[in-house]
VEXGU-105458 format. One record per residue (C-alpha): residue number from 1; residue in three letters; x, y, z. Coordinates in steps of 0.2 Angstrom, whole numbers, always signed. Example, Ala and Ser with C-alpha at 12.3 -4.5 7.8 and 13.67 -1.06 7.14 Angstrom:
<rolo><n>1</n><res>ala</res><px>+62</px><py>-22</py><pz>+39</pz></rolo>
<rolo><n>2</n><res>ser</res><px>+68</px><py>-5</py><pz>+36</pz></rolo>
This chain:
<rolo><n>1</n><res>met</res><px>+631</px><py>+532</py><pz>+132</pz></rolo>
<rolo><n>2</n><res>thr</res><px>+624</px><py>+544</py><pz>+117</pz></rolo>
<rolo><n>3</n><res>arg</res><px>+615</px><py>+554</py><pz>+129</pz></rolo>
<rolo><n>4</n><res>pro</res><px>+622</px><py>+573</py><pz>+134</pz></rolo>
<rolo><n>5</n><res>gly</res><px>+635</px><py>+572</py><pz>+146</pz></rolo>
<rolo><n>6</n><res>thr</res><px>+633</px><py>+552</py><pz>+149</pz></rolo>
<rolo><n>7</n><res>val</res><px>+649</px><py>+545</py><pz>+157</pz></rolo>
<rolo><n>8</n><res>glu</res><px>+654</px><py>+527</py><pz>+161</pz></rolo>
<rolo><n>9</n><res>glu</res><px>+663</px><py>+525</py><pz>+176</pz></rolo>
<rolo><n>10</n><res>phe</res><px>+668</px><py>+509</py><pz>+187</pz></rolo>
<rolo><n>11</n><res>pro</res><px>+669</px><py>+517</py><pz>+205</pz></rolo>
<rolo><n>12</n><res>phe</res><px>+663</px><py>+501</py><pz>+215</pz></rolo>
<rolo><n>13</n><res>thr</res><px>+675</px><py>+485</py><pz>+209</pz></rolo>
<rolo><n>14</n><res>glu</res><px>+679</px><py>+481</py><pz>+193</pz></rolo>
<rolo><n>15</n><res>gly</res><px>+663</px><py>+474</py><pz>+180</pz></rolo>
<rolo><n>16</n><res>leu</res><px>+651</px><py>+485</py><pz>+188</pz></rolo>
<rolo><n>17</n><res>ser</res><px>+648</px><py>+499</py><pz>+176</pz></rolo>
<rolo><n>18</n><res>val</res><px>+642</px><py>+515</py><pz>+183</pz></rolo>
<rolo><n>19</n><res>phe</res><px>+633</px><py>+528</py><pz>+169</pz></rolo>
<rolo><n>20</n><res>lys</res><px>+632</px><py>+546</py><pz>+177</pz></rolo>
<rolo><n>21</n><res>val</res><px>+627</px><py>+563</py><pz>+171</pz></rolo>
<rolo><n>22</n><res>ala</res><px>+633</px><py>+577</py><pz>+180</pz></rolo>
<rolo><n>23</n><res>gly</res><px>+640</px><py>+567</py><pz>+193</pz></rolo>
<rolo><n>24</n><res>lys</res><px>+623</px><py>+557</py><pz>+196</pz></rolo>
<rolo><n>25</n><res>met</res><px>+617</px><py>+538</py><pz>+193</pz></rolo>
<rolo><n>26</n><res>phe</res><px>+604</px><py>+534</py><pz>+181</pz></rolo>
<rolo><n>27</n><res>ala</res><px>+609</px><py>+517</py><pz>+177</pz></rolo>
<rolo><n>28</n><res>leu</res><px>+622</px><py>+502</py><pz>+182</pz></rolo>
<rolo><n>29</n><res>thr</res><px>+627</px><py>+482</py><pz>+177</pz></rolo>
<rolo><n>30</n><res>arg</res><px>+636</px><py>+471</py><pz>+180</pz></rolo>
<rolo><n>31</n><res>leu</res><px>+645</px><py>+468</py><pz>+164</pz></rolo>
<rolo><n>32</n><res>pro</res><px>+649</px><py>+448</py><pz>+167</pz></rolo>
<rolo><n>33</n><res>ala</res><px>+630</px><py>+445</py><pz>+171</pz></rolo>
<rolo><n>34</n><res>lys</res><px>+622</px><py>+431</py><pz>+161</pz></rolo>
<rolo><n>35</n><res>pro</res><px>+610</px><py>+437</py><pz>+153</pz></rolo>
<rolo><n>36</n><res>leu</res><px>+613</px><py>+456</py><pz>+156</pz></rolo>
<rolo><n>37</n><res>gln</res><px>+603</px><py>+465</py><pz>+170</pz></rolo>
<rolo><n>38</n><res>val</res><px>+604</px><py>+485</py><pz>+173</pz></rolo>
<rolo><n>39</n><res>ser</res><px>+595</px><py>+494</py><pz>+187</pz></rolo>
<rolo><n>40</n><res>leu</res><px>+588</px><py>+509</py><pz>+182</pz></rolo>
<rolo><n>41</n><res>lys</res><px>+578</px><py>+524</py><pz>+190</pz></rolo>
<rolo><n>42</n><res>cys</res><px>+558</px><py>+525</py><pz>+189</pz></rolo>
<rolo><n>43</n><res>asp</res><px>+547</px><py>+536</py><pz>+194</pz></rolo>
<rolo><n>44</n><res>pro</res><px>+540</px><py>+525</py><pz>+208</pz></rolo>
<rolo><n>45</n><res>asp</res><px>+523</px><py>+524</py><pz>+200</pz></rolo>
<rolo><n>46</n><res>leu</res><px>+528</px><py>+517</py><pz>+185</pz></rolo>
<rolo><n>47</n><res>ala</res><px>+540</px><py>+507</py><pz>+194</pz></rolo>
<rolo><n>48</n><res>his</res><px>+528</px><py>+494</py><pz>+202</pz></rolo>
<rolo><n>49</n><res>gln</res><px>+516</px><py>+493</py><pz>+184</pz></rolo>
<rolo><n>50</n><res>phe</res><px>+533</px><py>+489</py><pz>+175</pz></rolo>
<rolo><n>51</n><res>arg</res><px>+536</px><py>+476</py><pz>+189</pz></rolo>
<rolo><n>52</n><res>arg</res><px>+517</px><py>+469</py><pz>+188</pz></rolo>
<rolo><n>53</n><res>ser</res><px>+518</px><py>+469</py><pz>+168</pz></rolo>
<rolo><n>54</n><res>tyr</res><px>+534</px><py>+461</py><pz>+165</pz></rolo>
<rolo><n>55</n><res>glu</res><px>+542</px><py>+445</py><pz>+175</pz></rolo>
<rolo><n>56</n><res>ala</res><px>+558</px><py>+453</py><pz>+169</pz></rolo>
<rolo><n>57</n><res>val</res><px>+558</px><py>+471</py><pz>+177</pz></rolo>
<rolo><n>58</n><res>gln</res><px>+562</px><py>+467</py><pz>+197</pz></rolo>
<rolo><n>59</n><res>pro</res><px>+565</px><py>+479</py><pz>+212</pz></rolo>
<rolo><n>60</n><res>gly</res><px>+580</px><py>+486</py><pz>+211</pz></rolo>
<rolo><n>61</n><res>tyr</res><px>+597</px><py>+476</py><pz>+218</pz></rolo>
<rolo><n>62</n><res>his</res><px>+604</px><py>+483</py><pz>+233</pz></rolo>
<rolo><n>63</n><res>leu</res><px>+597</px><py>+501</py><pz>+230</pz></rolo>
<rolo><n>64</n><res>asn</res><px>+579</px><py>+509</py><pz>+235</pz></rolo>
<rolo><n>65</n><res>lys</res><px>+568</px><py>+497</py><pz>+228</pz></rolo>
<rolo><n>66</n><res>arg</res><px>+553</px><py>+512</py><pz>+226</pz></rolo>
<rolo><n>67</n><res>his</res><px>+565</px><py>+523</py><pz>+215</pz></rolo>
<rolo><n>68</n><res>trp</res><px>+574</px><py>+510</py><pz>+206</pz></rolo>
<rolo><n>69</n><res>asn</res><px>+571</px><py>+492</py><pz>+193</pz></rolo>
<rolo><n>70</n><res>thr</res><px>+584</px><py>+481</py><pz>+189</pz></rolo>
<rolo><n>71</n><res>val</res><px>+577</px><py>+474</py><pz>+171</pz></rolo>
<rolo><n>72</n><res>thr</res><px>+585</px><py>+457</py><pz>+166</pz></rolo>
<rolo><n>73</n><res>leu</res><px>+588</px><py>+458</py><pz>+147</pz></rolo>
<rolo><n>74</n><res>asp</res><px>+584</px><py>+438</py><pz>+142</pz></rolo>
<rolo><n>75</n><res>gly</res><px>+573</px><py>+445</py><pz>+124</pz></rolo>
<rolo><n>76</n><res>ser</res><px>+557</px><py>+446</py><pz>+134</pz></rolo>
<rolo><n>77</n><res>leu</res><px>+555</px><py>+465</py><pz>+134</pz></rolo>
<rolo><n>78</n><res>pro</res><px>+554</px><py>+476</py><pz>+117</pz></rolo>
<rolo><n>79</n><res>asp</res><px>+571</px><py>+486</py><pz>+113</pz></rolo>
<rolo><n>80</n><res>glu</res><px>+559</px><py>+500</py><pz>+113</pz></rolo>
<rolo><n>81</n><res>leu</res><px>+553</px><py>+499</py><pz>+128</pz></rolo>
<rolo><n>82</n><res>val</res><px>+570</px><py>+496</py><pz>+133</pz></rolo>
<rolo><n>83</n><res>arg</res><px>+577</px><py>+514</py><pz>+128</pz></rolo>
<rolo><n>84</n><res>asp</res><px>+563</px><py>+522</py><pz>+134</pz></rolo>
<rolo><n>85</n><res>met</res><px>+565</px><py>+513</py><pz>+152</pz></rolo>
<rolo><n>86</n><res>ile</res><px>+586</px><py>+519</py><pz>+150</pz></rolo>
<rolo><n>87</n><res>glu</res><px>+578</px><py>+538</py><pz>+143</pz></rolo>
<rolo><n>88</n><res>asp</res><px>+567</px><py>+539</py><pz>+158</pz></rolo>
<rolo><n>89</n><res>ser</res><px>+581</px><py>+537</py><pz>+170</pz></rolo>
<rolo><n>90</n><res>tyr</res><px>+593</px><py>+549</py><pz>+162</pz></rolo>
<rolo><n>91</n><res>asp</res><px>+577</px><py>+562</py><pz>+161</pz></rolo>
<rolo><n>92</n><res>leu</res><px>+574</px><py>+558</py><pz>+179</pz></rolo>
<rolo><n>93</n><res>val</res><px>+590</px><py>+561</py><pz>+187</pz></rolo>
<rolo><n>94</n><res>val</res><px>+595</px><py>+577</py><pz>+173</pz></rolo>
<rolo><n>95</n><res>ala</res><px>+577</px><py>+584</py><pz>+180</pz></rolo>
<rolo><n>96</n><res>lys</res><px>+586</px><py>+589</py><pz>+199</pz></rolo>
<rolo><n>97</n><res>leu</res><px>+600</px><py>+597</py><pz>+192</pz></rolo>
<rolo><n>98</n><res>pro</res><px>+603</px><py>+613</py><pz>+193</pz></rolo>
<rolo><n>99</n><res>arg</res><px>+595</px><py>+624</py><pz>+178</pz></rolo>
<rolo><n>100</n><res>ala</res><px>+612</px><py>+628</py><pz>+172</pz></rolo>
<rolo><n>101</n><res>thr</res><px>+616</px><py>+610</py><pz>+169</pz></rolo>
<rolo><n>102</n><res>gln</res><px>+602</px><py>+607</py><pz>+161</pz></rolo>
<rolo><n>103</n><res>ala</res><px>+606</px><py>+621</py><pz>+148</pz></rolo>
<rolo><n>104</n><res>arg</res><px>+621</px><py>+616</py><pz>+146</pz></rolo>
<rolo><n>105</n><res>leu</res><px>+617</px><py>+598</py><pz>+145</pz></rolo>
<rolo><n>106</n><res>gly</res><px>+606</px><py>+605</py><pz>+130</pz></rolo>
<rolo><n>107</n><res>trp</res><px>+589</px><py>+596</py><pz>+140</pz></rolo>
<rolo><n>108</n><res>thr</res><px>+572</px><py>+604</py><pz>+143</pz></rolo>
<rolo><n>109</n><res>ala</res><px>+557</px><py>+595</py><pz>+153</pz></rolo>
<rolo><n>110</n><res>glu</res><px>+547</px><py>+593</py><pz>+138</pz></rolo>
<rolo><n>111</n><res>pro</res><px>+548</px><py>+580</py><pz>+124</pz></rolo>
<rolo><n>112</n><res>val</res><px>+558</px><py>+584</py><pz>+110</pz></rolo>
C-alpha cells in the first residue's frame, strides 16, 4: 500500500484482496488463506527461475502462468525477496501505463 497510487479493492468476492495501480492489478491475495499466498506479476524468465529455485513460488493460480506467480508466505522466503517481488510486480504494471500517468505517480524506469 506504500507504492504511489496503490489501492486495495475487493472486485471478485469478499476476502479476495486485489491491489491495483491506475486500475491495473499487480497483486492479489485470498485473506483467509493459511498460510497467506499472494499472486504477483513477474517477468516470464524470472518467474520460471523463481519457480525452479523456491518451492514456495508456483505458477499463478487461476492467472496467466507465464506472467504470474503465486507466492506462499510460509517463512521460507527472505522478506527482502518478497518485497522485491512486490515492487517488481508494481513496476511491470506501471511501465505499461501512459507516460502522463507514470509522471503523476512519480515513477521512472531507472532504479532510484
